C-alpha positions as CSV (number, residue, x, y, z in Angstrom):
1,M,103.5,129.1,140.4
2,N,105.9,127.4,137.8
3,S,106.3,123.5,137.5
4,T,109.9,123.8,139.6
5,D,108.5,125.7,142.3
6,F,105.4,123.3,142.5
7,W,107.9,120.1,143.0
8,M,110.1,121.9,145.2
9,L,107.3,122.7,147.7
10,M,106.1,119.2,147.6
11,T,109.6,118.2,148.5
12,K,109.8,120.7,151.2
13,L,106.2,119.4,152.5
14,I,107.4,115.5,152.5
15,V,110.3,116.9,154.7
16,I,108.8,119.0,156.8
17,F,106.7,116.0,157.9
18,Y,109.6,114.0,158.4
19,T,111.3,116.3,160.5
20,A,108.1,116.6,162.7
21,F,107.8,112.9,162.9
22,L,111.4,113.1,164.9
23,F,110.5,115.6,167.1
24,V,107.2,113.8,168.1
25,S,108.9,110.2,168.3
26,G,112.1,111.6,170.0
27,D,112.8,115.0,171.9
28,R,109.3,116.1,172.9
29,L,110.9,118.8,175.0
30,Y,111.5,120.9,171.8
31,T,108.2,119.6,170.0
32,P,106.4,123.0,170.7
33,Y,109.5,125.0,168.9
34,A,109.7,122.7,166.3
35,V,105.9,123.3,165.2
36,L,106.6,126.9,165.2
37,F,109.7,126.6,163.4
38,L,108.3,124.1,161.0
39,L,105.3,126.5,160.6
40,L,107.5,129.6,159.8
41,Y,109.8,127.0,157.3
42,L,106.4,126.1,155.6
43,C,105.5,129.8,155.2
44,M,108.8,130.8,153.3
45,A,108.5,128.2,151.1
46,I,105.0,129.1,150.1
47,A,106.0,132.8,149.6
48,I,108.8,131.7,147.3
49,C,106.6,130.0,145.1
50,L,104.1,132.9,145.0
51,I,106.3,136.2,145.3
52,K,106.9,137.3,141.4
53,P,109.4,139.9,141.6
54,R,113.1,138.4,141.2
55,A,114.7,140.3,144.2
56,W,111.8,139.4,146.7
57,R,112.0,135.6,145.9
58,R,115.8,136.0,146.2
59,G,116.2,137.5,149.6
60,I,113.3,135.2,150.8
61,V,115.5,132.0,149.8
62,L,118.4,133.7,151.6
63,L,116.3,134.5,154.9
64,A,114.9,130.8,154.6
65,L,118.6,129.7,153.8
66,V,120.3,131.4,156.8
67,F,117.1,130.8,159.2
68,T,117.5,127.1,158.9
69,A,120.8,126.9,159.1
70,G,120.7,129.2,162.3
71,L,118.0,126.6,163.8
72,S,120.3,123.5,163.0
73,M,123.5,125.0,164.6
74,R,121.7,126.6,167.7
75,A,118.4,124.8,168.1
76,H,118.7,121.1,167.4
77,P,120.7,119.0,164.5
78,A,117.1,117.7,163.0
79,F,116.8,121.0,161.5
80,L,119.6,120.1,159.1
81,F,116.9,117.8,157.2
82,L,115.5,121.0,156.2
83,L,118.6,122.4,154.5
84,P,118.8,120.2,151.0
85,P,115.4,121.8,149.9
86,V,116.5,125.6,150.6
87,I,120.0,124.9,149.2
88,F,118.2,123.9,145.7
89,D,115.9,127.1,146.0
90,V,119.3,128.6,145.9
91,L,120.4,126.8,143.2
92,S,117.2,127.9,141.2
93,E,117.7,131.5,141.9
94,Y,120.8,132.1,140.9
95,S,122.7,131.2,137.6
96,F,126.1,130.1,139.0
97,R,127.7,126.7,138.3
98,R,124.6,124.9,139.6
99,Y,125.8,121.3,139.4
100,F,129.4,122.3,141.1
101,F,127.7,124.0,143.7
102,C,125.1,120.8,144.7
103,L,128.3,119.6,146.1
104,F,127.5,122.0,149.0
105,V,124.2,120.2,149.8
106,F,126.9,117.7,151.3
107,V,128.6,120.1,153.6
108,P,126.0,119.4,156.7
109,V,126.9,115.6,156.8
110,L,129.7,116.8,159.0
111,F,127.3,117.9,161.6
112,V,124.6,115.3,161.1
113,P,124.8,112.6,163.5
114,F,126.2,109.2,162.7
115,S,122.7,107.5,163.0
116,D,121.1,109.9,161.2
117,L,123.7,110.0,158.2
118,P,121.4,107.6,156.0
119,S,118.4,109.7,156.4
120,Y,120.2,112.8,155.4
121,A,121.5,111.2,152.5
122,A,118.1,109.7,151.4
123,I,116.9,113.0,151.6
124,T,119.3,115.1,149.8
125,L,119.5,112.6,146.9
126,F,115.9,112.4,146.7
127,C,115.6,116.4,146.7
128,L,118.3,116.5,144.1
129,A,116.3,114.0,141.6
130,I,113.4,116.3,142.1
131,Y,115.3,119.3,141.4
132,V,117.0,117.8,138.4
133,L,113.4,116.2,136.8
134,A,112.0,119.9,137.6
135,Q,114.9,121.6,136.3
136,Q,114.6,119.3,133.1
137,S,110.5,119.6,133.0
138,G,110.9,123.5,133.5
139,T,113.4,123.7,130.5
140,R,111.1,121.8,128.0
141,L,107.9,123.6,129.0
142,K,110.0,126.8,128.3
143,K,110.6,125.2,124.7
144,Y,107.3,124.2,124.2
145,E,105.9,127.6,125.2
146,E,107.9,129.5,122.9
147,Q,107.2,127.1,120.2
148,S,103.6,127.5,120.8
149,D,104.2,131.4,120.9
150,N,106.1,131.3,117.5
151,M,103.6,129.0,116.5
152,R,100.5,131.4,117.2
153,S,102.5,134.2,115.9
154,S,102.8,132.5,112.4
155,I,99.0,131.9,112.7
156,E,98.2,135.3,113.4
157,K,100.7,136.4,110.2
158,L,99.1,133.4,108.2
159,T,95.6,134.5,109.1
160,K,96.5,138.4,108.2
161,R,97.5,137.2,105.0
162,L,94.6,134.9,104.4
163,N,92.3,137.6,105.0
164,N,94.6,140.3,102.6
165,S,94.4,137.7,100.2
166,T,90.4,137.3,100.4
167,E,90.3,140.9,100.3
168,Y,92.1,141.1,97.1
169,I,90.5,138.6,95.6
170,K,86.9,140.0,95.9
171,Q,88.4,143.4,94.9
172,S,89.9,141.3,91.5
173,E,86.3,140.3,90.9
174,Y,84.3,143.1,91.6
175,T,86.8,144.8,89.4
176,G,86.5,141.7,86.6
177,K,82.5,142.3,86.7
178,L,83.2,146.3,86.3
179,E,85.3,145.2,83.2
180,E,83.0,143.1,81.6
181,R,80.1,145.1,82.2
182,N,82.2,148.1,80.5
183,R,83.3,145.8,77.6
184,L,79.7,144.8,77.1
185,S,78.4,148.4,77.0
186,Q,81.1,149.1,74.7
187,A,80.4,146.4,72.2
188,I,76.7,147.2,72.3
189,H,77.4,150.9,71.7
190,D,79.9,150.5,69.2
191,Q,78.3,147.7,67.0
192,I,74.5,147.3,67.6
193,G,74.1,150.8,68.7
194,H,75.2,152.0,65.2
195,S,73.0,149.6,63.3
196,M,70.1,150.5,65.2
197,T,70.6,154.3,64.7
198,G,71.1,153.9,60.9
199,A,68.0,152.0,60.8
200,L,66.4,154.3,62.5
201,I,67.2,157.3,60.2
202,Q,66.3,155.4,57.5
203,M,62.8,154.7,58.5
204,E,62.2,158.3,59.4
205,A,63.7,159.4,56.2
206,A,60.9,156.5,54.6
207,K,58.1,158.2,56.9
208,R,58.6,161.5,55.3
209,M,59.0,160.0,51.6
210,L,55.9,157.7,52.0
211,D,53.4,160.0,50.0
212,T,55.9,161.9,47.6
213,H,58.4,159.0,46.9
214,P,56.7,155.9,47.7
215,E,59.3,153.8,45.6
216,K,62.2,155.4,47.2
217,A,60.2,155.0,51.1
218,A,59.9,151.4,50.4
219,E,63.7,151.1,49.4
220,L,64.7,153.1,52.7
221,L,62.5,150.6,54.5
222,Q,64.0,147.8,53.1
223,N,67.0,148.7,54.1
224,A,66.0,149.5,57.5
225,I,64.6,146.1,57.8
226,H,68.1,144.3,56.5
227,I,70.1,146.6,59.1
228,S,67.7,145.6,61.9
229,K,68.3,142.1,60.8
230,E,72.2,142.6,61.1
231,G,71.7,144.0,64.4
232,I,69.7,141.6,65.8
233,E,72.4,138.9,64.7
234,D,75.3,141.1,66.1
235,I,73.0,141.0,69.7
236,R,73.0,136.9,69.0
237,I,76.6,136.7,68.3
238,T,77.7,139.1,71.1
239,L,75.6,137.2,73.9
240,K,76.9,134.0,72.3
241,N,80.7,135.0,72.3
242,M,80.4,136.7,76.0
243,K,78.3,133.8,77.8
244,P,80.6,130.9,79.1
245,P,79.8,127.3,78.2
246,A,78.2,124.9,80.6
247,E,81.3,123.1,81.0
248,Q,83.2,125.8,82.6
249,M,80.3,127.3,84.5
250,G,79.9,124.0,85.9
251,I,83.4,122.7,86.5
252,H,84.3,126.1,87.9
253,R,81.2,125.9,90.5
254,L,81.9,122.4,91.4
255,R,85.7,122.8,91.9
256,T,85.4,126.2,93.7
257,F,82.6,124.5,96.3
258,I,84.9,121.4,96.8
259,D,87.8,123.7,97.5
260,E,86.1,125.9,100.0
261,F,84.3,122.6,101.8
262,S,88.0,121.2,101.9
263,A,89.4,124.3,103.4
264,K,86.4,124.6,105.8
265,H,86.6,121.1,107.5
266,G,90.1,120.3,107.0
267,M,89.5,117.4,104.7
268,S,91.0,115.8,101.7
269,I,89.1,115.6,98.9
270,P,90.7,114.5,95.7
271,F,88.6,115.7,92.5
272,T,89.2,114.1,89.1
273,H,87.2,114.5,85.8
274,T,87.2,112.4,82.5
275,G,85.5,112.6,79.0
276,D,83.9,115.5,77.1
277,L,82.2,117.7,79.6
278,D,81.2,120.0,77.1
279,R,78.3,117.5,76.2
280,L,76.8,118.1,79.9
281,S,73.9,120.8,80.1
282,Q,73.3,123.4,82.8
283,I,70.7,121.3,84.4
284,Q,72.8,118.5,84.4
285,W,75.5,120.3,86.0
286,K,73.0,121.8,88.4
287,V,71.9,118.0,89.8
288,I,75.4,116.6,90.1
289,Q,76.3,119.9,92.2
290,E,73.4,119.4,94.3
291,N,74.3,115.5,94.8
292,V,77.6,116.3,95.2
293,T,76.8,118.7,97.8
294,E,74.3,116.4,99.9
295,A,76.7,113.6,99.4
296,L,79.6,115.4,101.3
297,T,77.3,117.1,103.7
298,N,76.2,113.4,104.7
299,T,80.1,112.2,105.0
300,L,80.9,115.0,107.3
301,K,77.8,114.0,109.8
302,Y,77.6,110.3,109.9
303,A,81.1,108.5,108.0
304,G,83.7,109.6,110.4
305,A,86.0,109.6,107.2
306,S,89.2,111.7,106.5
307,Q,89.5,111.4,102.8
308,I,86.6,112.1,100.0
309,F,87.0,111.1,96.5
310,I,84.8,112.9,93.4
311,D,84.9,111.8,90.0
312,I,83.0,112.6,87.2
313,H,83.1,110.4,84.2
314,V,81.5,111.1,80.4
315,L,80.6,108.3,79.0
316,N,79.0,107.4,75.6
317,K,75.6,107.6,76.3
318,A,75.5,108.9,80.4
319,V,77.5,110.5,82.8
320,K,78.7,109.3,86.1
321,A,79.4,111.1,89.2
322,E,80.6,109.6,92.1
323,V,81.1,110.4,95.7
324,K,83.4,107.8,97.3
325,D,84.4,108.3,101.1
326,N,86.9,106.0,103.1
327,G,84.8,105.9,106.4
328,S,83.2,103.4,108.4
329,G,80.3,102.7,105.9
330,A,76.6,101.1,106.5
331,V,76.1,97.9,105.2
332,Q,72.2,98.6,106.1
333,F,70.8,102.2,106.5
334,K,68.0,104.0,106.1
335,K,67.2,106.9,103.4
336,G,66.2,110.2,104.7
337,L,64.9,113.0,103.2
338,G,68.6,113.7,101.7
339,M,68.7,110.5,100.1
340,L,65.3,110.8,98.5
341,G,65.7,114.1,97.2
342,M,69.3,113.1,95.1
343,E,66.7,110.3,93.9
344,E,64.4,112.8,92.8
345,R,66.4,115.3,91.0
346,A,68.2,112.6,89.1
347,A,64.8,110.7,88.1
348,A,63.7,114.4,87.2
349,L,66.4,113.9,83.9
350,N,65.8,109.9,83.7
351,G,68.5,109.1,86.0
352,T,69.1,107.3,88.8
353,V,71.1,107.5,92.0
354,I,73.2,104.2,93.5
355,F,73.9,103.9,97.3
356,N,76.7,101.6,98.5
357,G,77.9,100.9,102.1
358,T,80.0,98.1,101.7
359,N,83.4,99.5,101.5
360,G,83.4,102.9,102.9
361,F,80.0,104.5,101.5
362,S,79.8,105.7,97.9
363,V,76.9,107.5,95.9
364,T,76.8,107.3,92.3
365,T,74.7,110.1,90.0
366,L,74.0,108.2,86.7
367,L,72.4,110.7,84.0
368,P,71.5,110.1,80.2
369,I,72.8,112.2,77.9
370,E,71.1,112.5,74.6
């Protein structure tokens, strides 16, 4: 049952009660028949609302129109009050010029007793107002449903694209790891493998010549030692070149976590940093990320904030990592396990954590830089 059917059914119930009141207070001779006719009228009104096939609905609407008009002409003029809701049902089912056809609802005025004209006019205008409002409401609702369907379709497409993008990112990461492993293996084979093989060959030759030509064997051993040292130095240089700096590892991990947290919880998290991040060690980055994670979690649970600001500022002798929200704040608060854990992590590096709940809530981690 849509909104138009519901409001038209309510209108019919009001008209039925009014017509029944006329019979009870007036001509009692027709009262038993009137009750039967009104019940049939109510049954047809309910059937119009419940039946879905268009052809059946139209048939019942036309039957109700003929039935009501016949009762009005043959039985009693009071049944004319039942005509306006049925006429508006006809307007709802057929797509001709509806507002022009509304004039036909005033045709029964010619047959209504003069004393009942005000009542009939009031009922007609009431039904007209309900019909117009119900039509506008139905049109609006249909428009909103179409918009909702379009949005749902768009969301499904975006979700599918997001899933495809996520799979592509995972595959790209896996491919990147394989390529890096292949590059590392090739570098070891081309540079270090040849050096170690050369050193091994010279040591084998020195072993055979140790008894017969000790001077030559010593020379070969010295060459093998030299080649081995160069190989070890190549290993060190290769690993150093392949290992990303602490700044790249730390800032990348922190930024990735912030982006994922922001997307998951639908919260704006601006992230800024200033200063030379190369001065921070891996352990300092670890403490900063864990404290930022704990601060974001606490903000999500307790602050009721819509935005969180994260700033990392590298000073001359220290690094300051601040997490500040625009939530309700807390002038007085009790330190839980999360806050105590942040203080313990900072204290392990001779640092400290400052909590401030006067304007929103901020957590500032200060770590010394040697």
